[in-house]
LOSE-808756 format. One record per residue (C-alpha): residue number from 1; x, y, z. Coordinates in nm, 4 decimals, decimal comma. Layout:
# LOSE-808756
<rec><n>NUM</n><x>X</x><y>Y</y><z>Z</z></rec>
...
END
This chain:
# LOSE-808756
<rec><n>1</n><x>-0,0215</x><y>0,0025</y><z>-0,0012</z></rec>
<rec><n>2</n><x>0,2914</x><y>0,2450</y><z>0,0584</z></rec>
<rec><n>3</n><x>0,5011</x><y>0,1320</y><z>-0,2338</z></rec>
<rec><n>4</n><x>0,8570</x><y>0,2666</y><z>-0,2411</z></rec>
<rec><n>5</n><x>0,8492</x><y>0,6045</y><z>-0,0578</z></rec>
<rec><n>6</n><x>1,1898</x><y>0,6846</y><z>-0,1732</z></rec>
<rec><n>7</n><x>1,0925</x><y>0,7180</y><z>-0,5328</z></rec>
<rec><n>8</n><x>0,7904</x><y>0,8764</y><z>-0,6294</z></rec>
<rec><n>9</n><x>0,7298</x><y>0,6661</y><z>-0,9525</z></rec>
<rec><n>10</n><x>0,6927</x><y>0,3820</y><z>-0,7258</z></rec>
<rec><n>11</n><x>0,4643</x><y>0,5480</y><z>-0,4565</z></rec>
<rec><n>12</n><x>0,1535</x><y>0,2848</y><z>-0,3519</z></rec>
<rec><n>13</n><x>-0,2020</x><y>0,3712</y><z>-0,3133</z></rec>
<rec><n>14</n><x>-0,1603</x><y>0,5396</y><z>0,0160</z></rec>
<rec><n>15</n><x>0,0861</x><y>0,8246</y><z>-0,1031</z></rec>
<rec><n>16</n><x>-0,1185</x><y>0,8483</y><z>-0,4338</z></rec>
<rec><n>17</n><x>-0,4666</x><y>0,8866</y><z>-0,2714</z></rec>
<rec><n>18</n><x>-0,3017</x><y>1,1848</y><z>-0,0613</z></rec>
<rec><n>19</n><x>-0,1517</x><y>1,3512</y><z>-0,3438</z></rec>
<rec><n>20</n><x>-0,4598</x><y>1,3232</y><z>-0,5392</z></rec>
<rec><n>21</n><x>-0,6800</x><y>1,4547</y><z>-0,2319</z></rec>
<rec><n>22</n><x>-0,4651</x><y>1,7552</y><z>-0,1643</z></rec>
<rec><n>23</n><x>-0,4321</x><y>1,8566</y><z>-0,5685</z></rec>
<rec><n>24</n><x>-0,8353</x><y>1,8228</y><z>-0,5436</z></rec>
<rec><n>25</n><x>-0,8681</x><y>2,0508</y><z>-0,2494</z></rec>
<rec><n>26</n><x>-0,6657</x><y>2,3321</y><z>-0,4165</z></rec>
<rec><n>27</n><x>-0,9625</x><y>2,3942</y><z>-0,6686</z></rec>
<rec><n>28</n><x>-1,1233</x><y>2,7247</y><z>-0,5908</z></rec>
<rec><n>29</n><x>-1,4781</x><y>2,5844</y><z>-0,4697</z></rec>
<rec><n>30</n><x>-1,3074</x><y>2,4875</y><z>-0,1605</z></rec>
<rec><n>31</n><x>-1,2739</x><y>2,7593</y><z>0,0805</z></rec>
<rec><n>32</n><x>-1,1000</x><y>2,5803</y><z>0,3444</z></rec>
<rec><n>33</n><x>-1,0144</x><y>2,2336</y><z>0,4592</z></rec>
<rec><n>34</n><x>-0,8466</x><y>2,0109</y><z>0,7325</z></rec>
<rec><n>35</n><x>-0,7275</x><y>1,6494</y><z>0,6746</z></rec>
<rec><n>36</n><x>-0,6256</x><y>1,3879</y><z>0,9471</z></rec>
<rec><n>37</n><x>-0,4672</x><y>1,0412</y><z>0,9098</z></rec>
<rec><n>38</n><x>-0,4615</x><y>0,7429</y><z>1,1471</z></rec>
<rec><n>39</n><x>-0,2812</x><y>0,4122</y><z>1,1225</z></rec>
<rec><n>40</n><x>-0,4110</x><y>0,1290</y><z>1,2768</z></rec>
<rec><n>41</n><x>-0,2004</x><y>-0,2437</y><z>1,3075</z></rec>
<rec><n>42</n><x>-0,3665</x><y>-0,5514</y><z>1,3935</z></rec>
<rec><n>43</n><x>-0,1416</x><y>-0,7931</y><z>1,5033</z></rec>
<rec><n>44</n><x>-0,2151</x><y>-1,1482</y><z>1,7191</z></rec>
<rec><n>45</n><x>-0,5518</x><y>-0,9774</y><z>1,8075</z></rec>
<rec><n>46</n><x>-0,3477</x><y>-0,6627</y><z>1,9602</z></rec>
<rec><n>47</n><x>-0,4364</x><y>-0,3196</y><z>1,8346</z></rec>
<rec><n>48</n><x>-0,1411</x><y>-0,0575</y><z>1,8084</z></rec>
<rec><n>49</n><x>-0,1227</x><y>0,2887</y><z>1,6673</z></rec>
<rec><n>50</n><x>0,1758</x><y>0,3075</y><z>1,4114</z></rec>
<rec><n>51</n><x>0,1588</x><y>0,6767</y><z>1,4637</z></rec>
<rec><n>52</n><x>0,2138</x><y>0,7075</y><z>1,8111</z></rec>
<rec><n>53</n><x>0,5800</x><y>0,7328</y><z>1,9526</z></rec>
<rec><n>54</n><x>0,5010</x><y>0,4977</y><z>2,2201</z></rec>
<rec><n>55</n><x>0,3208</x><y>0,2281</y><z>2,0295</z></rec>
<rec><n>56</n><x>-0,0097</x><y>0,2971</y><z>2,2254</z></rec>
<rec><n>57</n><x>-0,2451</x><y>-0,0059</y><z>2,2532</z></rec>
<rec><n>58</n><x>-0,5739</x><y>0,0501</y><z>2,1102</z></rec>
<rec><n>59</n><x>-0,8955</x><y>-0,0767</y><z>2,2387</z></rec>
<rec><n>60</n><x>-1,1910</x><y>-0,1662</y><z>1,9940</z></rec>
<rec><n>61</n><x>-1,5387</x><y>-0,0652</y><z>2,1848</z></rec>
<rec><n>62</n><x>-1,8817</x><y>-0,0483</y><z>2,0348</z></rec>
<rec><n>63</n><x>-2,0562</x><y>0,2765</y><z>2,1054</z></rec>
<rec><n>64</n><x>-2,3841</x><y>0,4690</y><z>1,9907</z></rec>
<rec><n>65</n><x>-2,1922</x><y>0,5820</y><z>1,6757</z></rec>
<rec><n>66</n><x>-2,0675</x><y>0,2484</y><z>1,5971</z></rec>
<rec><n>67</n><x>-1,7144</x><y>0,0709</y><z>1,6366</z></rec>
<rec><n>68</n><x>-1,4633</x><y>0,2936</y><z>1,7964</z></rec>
<rec><n>69</n><x>-1,0885</x><y>0,2756</y><z>1,8386</z></rec>
<rec><n>70</n><x>-1,0266</x><y>0,4253</y><z>2,1489</z></rec>
<rec><n>71</n><x>-0,6648</x><y>0,5361</y><z>2,2020</z></rec>
<rec><n>72</n><x>-0,6190</x><y>0,5762</y><z>1,8357</z></rec>
<rec><n>73</n><x>-0,4405</x><y>0,9082</y><z>1,7391</z></rec>
<rec><n>74</n><x>-0,4988</x><y>1,1149</y><z>1,4463</z></rec>
<rec><n>75</n><x>-0,2277</x><y>1,3254</y><z>1,2963</z></rec>
<rec><n>76</n><x>-0,3539</x><y>1,6605</y><z>1,1167</z></rec>
<rec><n>77</n><x>-0,1510</x><y>1,6783</y><z>0,7819</z></rec>
<rec><n>78</n><x>-0,1089</x><y>1,9848</y><z>0,5700</z></rec>
<rec><n>79</n><x>0,0301</x><y>1,8310</y><z>0,2704</z></rec>
<rec><n>80</n><x>0,1026</x><y>1,5102</y><z>0,0790</z></rec>
<rec><n>81</n><x>0,4690</x><y>1,5296</y><z>0,1909</z></rec>
<rec><n>82</n><x>0,3612</x><y>1,5133</y><z>0,5573</z></rec>
<rec><n>83</n><x>0,1444</x><y>1,2003</y><z>0,4900</z></rec>
<rec><n>84</n><x>0,4379</x><y>1,0280</y><z>0,3143</z></rec>
<rec><n>85</n><x>0,6684</x><y>1,1309</y><z>0,6428</z></rec>
<rec><n>86</n><x>0,4139</x><y>0,9665</y><z>0,8521</z></rec>
<rec><n>87</n><x>0,4087</x><y>0,6601</y><z>0,6252</z></rec>
<rec><n>88</n><x>0,7973</x><y>0,6305</y><z>0,6594</z></rec>
<rec><n>89</n><x>0,7652</x><y>0,6506</y><z>1,0699</z></rec>
<rec><n>90</n><x>0,5040</x><y>0,4083</y><z>1,0621</z></rec>
<rec><n>91</n><x>0,6929</x><y>0,1622</y><z>0,8360</z></rec>
<rec><n>92</n><x>0,9507</x><y>0,1109</y><z>1,0727</z></rec>
<rec><n>93</n><x>0,6963</x><y>0,0216</y><z>1,3456</z></rec>
<rec><n>94</n><x>0,5019</x><y>-0,2555</y><z>1,1555</z></rec>
<rec><n>95</n><x>0,5772</x><y>-0,6096</y><z>1,2164</z></rec>
<rec><n>96</n><x>0,7322</x><y>-0,8060</y><z>0,9373</z></rec>
<rec><n>97</n><x>0,8744</x><y>-1,1493</y><z>0,8531</z></rec>
<rec><n>98</n><x>1,0124</x><y>-1,3447</y><z>0,5763</z></rec>
<rec><n>99</n><x>0,7914</x><y>-1,5788</y><z>0,3553</z></rec>
<rec><n>100</n><x>0,8837</x><y>-1,7773</y><z>0,0439</z></rec>
<rec><n>101</n><x>0,7339</x><y>-1,5019</y><z>-0,1789</z></rec>
<rec><n>102</n><x>0,8553</x><y>-1,2114</y><z>0,0173</z></rec>
<rec><n>103</n><x>1,1639</x><y>-1,1347</y><z>0,2578</z></rec>
<rec><n>104</n><x>1,0039</x><y>-0,8539</y><z>0,4384</z></rec>
<rec><n>105</n><x>0,6309</x><y>-0,9437</y><z>0,4316</z></rec>
<rec><n>106</n><x>0,3760</x><y>-0,7876</y><z>0,6713</z></rec>
<rec><n>107</n><x>0,2667</x><y>-0,9992</y><z>0,9624</z></rec>
<rec><n>108</n><x>0,0083</x><y>-0,7538</y><z>1,0716</z></rec>
<rec><n>109</n><x>-0,3142</x><y>-0,6168</y><z>0,9080</z></rec>
<rec><n>110</n><x>-0,3397</x><y>-0,2417</y><z>0,8573</z></rec>
<rec><n>111</n><x>-0,6039</x><y>-0,0001</y><z>0,8299</z></rec>
<rec><n>112</n><x>-0,4790</x><y>0,3763</y><z>0,7136</z></rec>
<rec><n>113</n><x>-0,7629</x><y>0,6268</y><z>0,7247</z></rec>
<rec><n>114</n><x>-0,7737</x><y>0,9753</y><z>0,5785</z></rec>
<rec><n>115</n><x>-1,0332</x><y>1,1814</y><z>0,7109</z></rec>
<rec><n>116</n><x>-1,1092</x><y>1,5102</y><z>0,5072</z></rec>
<rec><n>117</n><x>-1,3264</x><y>1,8008</y><z>0,6514</z></rec>
<rec><n>118</n><x>-1,3837</x><y>2,0514</y><z>0,3749</z></rec>
<rec><n>119</n><x>-1,6381</x><y>2,3615</y><z>0,2917</z></rec>
<rec><n>120</n><x>-1,7740</x><y>2,4166</y><z>-0,0620</z></rec>
<rec><n>121</n><x>-1,8910</x><y>2,7220</y><z>-0,1785</z></rec>
<rec><n>122</n><x>-2,2377</x><y>2,6861</y><z>-0,2760</z></rec>
<rec><n>123</n><x>-2,2989</x><y>2,8640</y><z>-0,6339</z></rec>
<rec><n>124</n><x>-2,5460</x><y>3,1499</y><z>-0,6710</z></rec>
<rec><n>125</n><x>-2,4145</x><y>3,2766</y><z>-0,3299</z></rec>
<rec><n>126</n><x>-2,5732</x><y>3,0158</y><z>-0,1275</z></rec>
<rec><n>127</n><x>-2,2995</x><y>3,0209</y><z>0,1392</z></rec>
<rec><n>128</n><x>-2,0997</x><y>2,7287</y><z>0,2447</z></rec>
<rec><n>129</n><x>-2,1484</x><y>2,3533</y><z>0,2730</z></rec>
<rec><n>130</n><x>-1,9612</x><y>2,1739</y><z>0,5235</z></rec>
<rec><n>131</n><x>-1,8377</x><y>1,8185</y><z>0,4200</z></rec>
<rec><n>132</n><x>-1,6783</x><y>1,5328</y><z>0,5781</z></rec>
<rec><n>133</n><x>-1,5311</x><y>1,2156</y><z>0,4314</z></rec>
<rec><n>134</n><x>-1,3386</x><y>0,9213</y><z>0,5274</z></rec>
<rec><n>135</n><x>-1,1072</x><y>0,6979</y><z>0,3143</z></rec>
<rec><n>136</n><x>-0,9985</x><y>0,3683</y><z>0,4596</z></rec>
<rec><n>137</n><x>-0,7008</x><y>0,1759</y><z>0,3123</z></rec>
<rec><n>138</n><x>-0,6856</x><y>-0,1767</y><z>0,4061</z></rec>
<rec><n>139</n><x>-0,3681</x><y>-0,3767</y><z>0,3841</z></rec>
<rec><n>140</n><x>-0,4062</x><y>-0,7522</y><z>0,4818</z></rec>
<rec><n>141</n><x>-0,1170</x><y>-0,9488</y><z>0,6208</z></rec>
<rec><n>142</n><x>0,0637</x><y>-1,2056</y><z>0,3728</z></rec>
<rec><n>143</n><x>-0,1838</x><y>-1,0800</y><z>0,0857</z></rec>
<rec><n>144</n><x>0,1161</x><y>-1,1146</y><z>-0,1686</z></rec>
<rec><n>145</n><x>0,0161</x><y>-1,4713</y><z>-0,1805</z></rec>
<rec><n>146</n><x>-0,3191</x><y>-1,3673</y><z>-0,3702</z></rec>
<rec><n>147</n><x>-0,3354</x><y>-1,4323</y><z>-0,7185</z></rec>
<rec><n>148</n><x>-0,4068</x><y>-1,0937</y><z>-0,8774</z></rec>
<rec><n>149</n><x>-0,3767</x><y>-0,8781</y><z>-1,2065</z></rec>
<rec><n>150</n><x>-0,2070</x><y>-0,5822</y><z>-1,2314</z></rec>
<rec><n>151</n><x>-0,3500</x><y>-0,2548</y><z>-1,0500</z></rec>
<rec><n>152</n><x>-0,4490</x><y>0,0602</y><z>-1,1582</z></rec>
<rec><n>153</n><x>-0,3576</x><y>0,3000</y><z>-0,8933</z></rec>
<rec><n>154</n><x>-0,5249</x><y>0,5878</y><z>-1,0284</z></rec>
<rec><n>155</n><x>-0,7759</x><y>0,7728</y><z>-0,7624</z></rec>
<rec><n>156</n><x>-1,0114</x><y>1,0036</y><z>-0,8766</z></rec>
<rec><n>157</n><x>-1,2426</x><y>1,1996</y><z>-0,6204</z></rec>
<rec><n>158</n><x>-1,5743</x><y>1,3959</y><z>-0,7036</z></rec>
<rec><n>159</n><x>-1,8083</x><y>1,5692</y><z>-0,4693</z></rec>
<rec><n>160</n><x>-2,1812</x><y>1,6109</y><z>-0,6186</z></rec>
<rec><n>161</n><x>-2,4019</x><y>1,8885</y><z>-0,4592</z></rec>
END
């Protein structure tokens, strides 16, 4: 999902998604926006926050608004470059092991979430509309064993009013 973070030609779906989101939010109809990211690792039934310096344990709870991951941090980011820096930080914390197909195979499931809050100017002087969206990107442990065709990593976002 990360791809090669040292070479932009080899970026995976997470960096490419972040770049596309920030590009789209530069369009003039967006009066302001804030973006937050989180990165959850699931390993041997333990939940860990990959963006936290202390590798905080996370607790999954059922609540009135659905399932909540208590203790999972969200980092506010101002650019795709900041997202990529957080990915570097998180990569060093992921649990990996060797398999026959990959010497650095992830041994954990991970969920990377990008949350976008934005205001869109309504045409004809109708004010602003507040929007919130989440993009969850999931990496399953050992998924390199799955037979798959080549993937297209082009990402497109559109907001219909």
